[in-house]
C-alpha positions as a printed Julia matrix, in Angstrom:
352×3 Matrix{Float64}:
  -5.14  39.05   28.35
  -7.42  40.41   25.6
 -10.55  42.41   26.31
 -13.78  41.93   24.4
 -13.51  43.38   20.91
 -15.17  46.68   20.15
 -17.56  46.93   17.18
 -14.68  48.37   15.12
 -12.46  45.46   16.08
 -15.27  43.07   15.13
 -15.32  44.73   11.71
 -11.6   44.1    11.22
 -11.98  40.48   12.32
 -14.92  39.99    9.95
 -12.94  41.17    6.93
 -11.96  38.32    4.6
  -8.17  38.23    4.6
  -5.23  37.16    2.47
  -1.85  36.45    4.07
   1.2   36.25    1.81
   4.0   36.56    4.37
   3.74  34.41    7.47
   6.57  32.23    8.82
   5.64  28.94   10.41
   8.47  29.16   12.93
   7.1   32.47   14.22
   3.5   31.24   14.35
   3.65  28.59   17.09
   1.18  28.99   19.94
   2.75  29.64   23.34
   0.5   26.93   24.79
   1.87  24.44   22.28
   5.44  25.43   23.11
   4.71  24.77   26.78
   3.17  21.38   25.96
   6.14  20.35   23.85
   8.71  21.61   26.37
   7.08  19.52   29.09
   6.35  16.41   27.02
   9.86  16.17   25.59
  11.81  17.5    28.6
  13.34  20.29   26.56
  15.74  22.86   27.97
  13.03  25.5    27.98
  11.0   27.07   30.8
   7.72  25.36   31.6
   6.32  28.57   33.06
   4.31  30.61   30.55
   5.69  34.0    31.57
   9.31  32.85   31.51
   8.9   31.06   28.19
   7.12  34.03   26.64
  10.11  36.25   27.41
  12.3   33.88   25.4
  10.06  33.32   22.39
   7.86  36.41   22.07
   8.61  40.12   21.75
   8.08  41.96   25.04
   7.27  45.62   25.57
  10.63  46.2    27.25
  12.75  44.33   24.68
  15.3   46.3    22.66
  13.8   47.45   19.34
  16.43  45.73   17.19
  16.71  42.97   14.62
  19.12  41.06   16.85
  16.65  41.01   19.73
  13.83  39.93   17.42
  15.86  37.16   15.78
  17.18  35.9    19.12
  13.69  34.5    19.85
  14.22  31.85   17.2
  17.16  30.37   19.11
  14.69  29.02   21.67
  11.93  28.28   19.18
  14.19  25.95   17.19
  14.55  23.66   20.2
  10.94  22.65   19.67
  11.42  20.77   16.41
  12.12  17.51   18.19
   9.67  15.06   16.61
   7.67  14.61   13.39
   4.4   14.86   15.31
   5.48  18.24   16.73
   6.23  19.6    13.26
   2.88  18.29   12.02
   1.05  19.78   15.0
   2.44  23.28   14.61
   1.66  23.19   10.88
  -1.91  22.12   11.58
  -2.43  24.74   14.27
  -1.02  27.52   12.09
  -3.8   26.85    9.6
  -6.44  26.67   12.33
  -5.31  30.01   13.76
  -5.42  31.66   10.33
  -8.93  30.32    9.74
 -10.09  31.76   13.1
  -8.74  35.13   11.95
 -10.91  34.92    8.81
  -7.97  34.35    6.46
  -9.35  32.98    3.2
  -6.03  32.3     1.49
  -2.57  31.96    3.02
   0.93  31.22    1.8
   2.87  29.87    4.75
   6.66  30.07    4.68
   8.55  27.26    6.3
  12.28  26.62    6.59
  12.95  22.89    6.06
  16.6   23.14    7.16
  15.6   24.71   10.5
  12.82  22.18   11.07
  15.08  19.21   10.4
  18.36  20.32   11.94
  17.83  19.4    15.61
  17.22  15.7    14.94
  18.94  15.6    11.54
  15.75  14.65    9.76
  15.96  14.22    6.01
  14.79  17.37    4.25
  12.54  15.28    2.04
  10.77  13.86    5.1
  10.34  17.27    6.7
   8.8   18.65    3.53
   6.47  15.68    3.17
   5.28  16.06    6.78
   4.63  19.74    6.16
   2.72  19.16    2.93
   0.5   16.48    4.43
  -0.27  18.47    7.59
  -1.21  21.5     5.53
  -3.38  19.4     3.22
  -5.32  17.91    6.12
  -5.69  21.21    7.96
  -6.84  23.05    4.83
  -9.62  20.52    4.34
 -10.68  20.58    8.0
 -10.76  24.37    8.36
 -11.88  25.33    4.86
  -8.95  27.61    4.08
  -6.79  27.49    0.98
  -3.14  27.25    2.1
  -0.02  26.91   -0.01
   3.6   26.6     1.09
   6.72  28.6     0.3
  10.02  26.88    1.06
  12.37  29.37    2.68
  16.17  29.3     2.67
  18.7   31.54    4.42
  21.5   33.73    3.06
  23.89  32.75    5.86
  23.65  29.02    5.16
  25.34  26.85    2.55
  24.19  27.21   -1.04
  24.18  23.41   -1.25
  21.43  23.24    1.38
  19.37  25.77   -0.52
  19.85  23.76   -3.72
  18.44  20.68   -1.97
  15.46  22.63   -0.68
  14.74  24.11   -4.11
  14.96  20.75   -5.84
  12.73  19.03   -3.29
  10.25  21.92   -3.43
  10.02  21.66   -7.22
   9.27  17.94   -6.86
   6.41  18.78   -4.48
   4.58  21.41   -6.48
   1.7   18.93   -6.79
   1.62  18.76   -2.98
   1.12  22.48   -2.46
   4.59  24.04   -2.51
   4.26  27.01   -4.83
   7.34  29.14   -4.23
  10.8   29.62   -2.83
  12.22  32.41   -0.69
  15.59  33.7     0.46
  15.61  35.19    3.96
  18.22  36.04    6.57
  20.6   38.88    7.35
  20.63  40.74    4.03
  23.0   43.39    5.37
  25.67  40.79    6.15
  25.31  38.16    3.43
  25.06  38.57   -0.33
  22.28  36.9    -2.3
  24.5   36.46   -5.37
  25.76  32.92   -4.57
  22.13  31.77   -4.68
  21.28  33.32   -8.05
  21.77  30.21  -10.24
  19.59  28.0    -8.07
  16.8   30.6    -8.04
  16.95  30.86  -11.81
  16.65  27.08  -12.01
  13.79  27.08   -9.5
  11.87  29.52  -11.66
  12.38  27.29  -14.68
  10.96  24.38  -12.67
   7.74  26.34  -12.11
   8.32  27.69   -8.62
   7.53  31.35   -7.96
  10.05  33.62   -6.24
   9.33  35.88   -3.25
  12.52  37.32   -1.81
  13.21  39.11    1.48
  14.86  42.42    0.54
  14.93  46.09    1.49
  14.21  45.44    5.15
  17.54  45.53    6.98
  19.46  46.78    3.96
  18.79  49.36    1.28
  16.88  49.52   -2.02
  19.76  48.05   -4.05
  18.73  44.65   -2.71
  15.18  45.23   -3.93
  16.45  46.01   -7.42
  18.62  42.88   -7.35
  15.68  40.74   -6.25
  13.44  42.04   -9.02
  15.86  42.32  -11.93
  18.2   39.39  -11.29
  16.23  36.91   -9.2
  12.92  37.48  -10.94
  11.08  38.03   -7.67
   7.38  38.65   -8.25
   7.01  39.7    -4.64
   9.31  41.36   -2.13
   9.23  40.41    1.53
   9.07  43.74    3.42
  10.84  46.07    0.93
  10.12  49.06    3.16
  13.38  50.82    2.26
  12.49  50.89   -1.44
  11.38  54.52   -1.16
  14.98  55.58   -0.51
  15.69  55.28   -4.27
  13.18  56.68   -6.77
  14.76  54.63   -9.56
  14.05  51.41   -7.67
  10.5   52.59   -6.97
  10.1   53.02  -10.73
  11.47  49.53  -11.4
   8.97  48.05   -8.95
   6.12  50.03  -10.52
   7.12  49.04  -14.04
   7.39  45.35  -13.15
   4.21  45.32  -11.07
   6.11  43.92   -8.1
   4.03  43.27   -4.98
   5.36  44.13   -1.52
   4.6   41.93    1.48
   4.68  44.53    4.25
   4.6   43.55    7.94
   4.01  46.72    9.94
   4.39  45.49   13.53
   7.39  43.32   12.69
   9.1   46.23   10.96
   8.67  48.3    14.12
   9.83  45.52   16.43
  13.02  44.96   14.42
  13.87  48.66   14.4
  13.24  49.24   10.7
  10.95  52.14   11.6
  10.91  54.13   14.84
   7.2   53.73   15.47
   4.2   52.17   13.78
   2.89  55.66   13.03
   6.09  56.38   11.07
   5.92  53.21    9.0
   6.27  53.91    5.23
   3.33  51.64    4.3
   1.01  54.5     3.36
   3.73  56.35    1.47
   4.48  53.21   -0.51
   0.83  53.12   -1.57
   0.94  56.81   -2.48
   3.95  56.12   -4.71
   1.87  53.68   -6.73
   3.42  50.5    -5.37
   1.42  47.3    -4.92
   1.4   46.81   -1.16
  -0.14  44.12    1.04
  -0.45  43.69    4.81
   0.93  40.63    6.58
   1.94  39.38   10.04
   5.44  37.92    9.44
   5.6   36.07   12.79
   2.25  36.43   14.58
   3.05  34.46   17.73
   6.49  35.99   18.15
   5.01  39.48   17.66
   1.87  38.64   19.67
  -0.46  39.85   16.92
  -3.01  38.64   14.39
  -3.68  39.81   10.85
  -6.79  41.48   12.28
  -4.44  43.54   14.47
  -2.41  44.58   11.42
  -5.53  45.67    9.55
  -6.64  47.68   12.59
  -3.21  49.33   12.91
  -3.25  50.32    9.24
  -6.56  52.15    9.6
  -6.31  53.5    13.15
  -2.6   54.29   13.41
  -1.51  54.8     9.81
  -4.82  56.48    8.92
  -5.44  54.26    5.91
  -8.97  54.68    4.58
 -11.04  51.49    4.93
 -11.61  51.32    1.17
  -7.84  51.37    0.64
  -7.54  48.48    3.07
 -10.01  46.56    0.9
  -7.82  47.38   -2.1
  -4.81  45.92   -0.28
  -6.71  42.7     0.38
  -7.53  42.38   -3.31
  -3.94  43.28   -4.24
  -2.8   40.34   -2.13
  -5.25  38.03   -3.88
  -4.04  39.19   -7.29
  -0.45  38.47   -6.18
  -1.18  34.94   -4.91
   1.0   32.18   -6.36
  -2.01  30.42   -7.8
  -2.93  29.32  -11.33
  -4.75  32.13  -13.14
  -8.17  30.47  -12.97
  -7.92  29.92   -9.2
  -6.69  33.48   -8.7
  -9.64  34.9   -10.63
 -11.99  32.81   -8.49
 -10.34  34.02   -5.26
 -10.48  37.68   -6.27
 -14.12  37.39   -7.35
 -15.14  35.71   -4.08
 -13.37  38.38   -2.01
 -14.99  41.2    -4.01
 -18.45  39.73   -3.4
 -17.8   39.39    0.33
 -16.32  42.88    0.67
 -19.2   44.41   -1.28
 -21.73  42.66    0.95
 -19.95  43.93    4.05
 -20.12  47.49    2.76
 -23.67  47.25    1.51
 -22.8   47.38   -2.16
 -24.93  45.22   -4.43
 -23.57  43.31   -7.4
């Protein structure tokens, strides 16, 4: 399917990367889905082409959020055994390592992973933590977890997830997220639990300003205490919100291909990523759902330079911005940034 990489593509692959916004459920290999569908006799196609149409964005799919999100209806049939959940966690880390990702925060949705077989949320989260721990050691990549909850689901479920996540900070869960259809469901019912989660030591990264306007970005920053905004590409529609984000030093987790595939922007070339940078916002590049979108982080870096005309040195800045925004203790963050600077300088022939 893929041709041999050009020298320029090799350069993008060689770049040391930081991924702050990647969903586990959108990262599952097609080959693994086929294996699981066959092994567990799931109601899914066992033909690669037919399954791909259900679980991955196709060139002839409608460019809408509904079409994009519909892929998860089939994907969620896969969470049928603890060993499957552990396998997809492990492989997500392996795939990131192959893409030269040095540090990754992987979002996972415990409620979605446990719903099919009614697994206890505590068990699901323990399986995830242990799989990530083992994979991180094997592949030499630092991976942390962000527990994601959805706006359209019961607050009580989100409260359970937040509480269990706080209890597992020593196992690698560093943050909590609120995702889902922001244009249809208010975040306000979840505000108390997010305030409590922050007090417990969890960091907050909220989806906002993707399928709804900049008011949600302001709410996420000012009320929820979000240090990072998932997507946030509609922030530029309100200069006052841009100023709030600048003043607070909020970091944006932008996912260019995903934003195009969900209809947030009409083409990749029209994506506001570069304009966000020009407005002085802290912006990072991420995949969102690499398997679903059929991309890698290398592809996103290439698109930023070759389609959005981002200068390579600005891409390096974005990598370091992501490292600075990592939900790590200060000492570990300083170490990560320093290591990335050394590697980037060596790649560009800069000494010391």
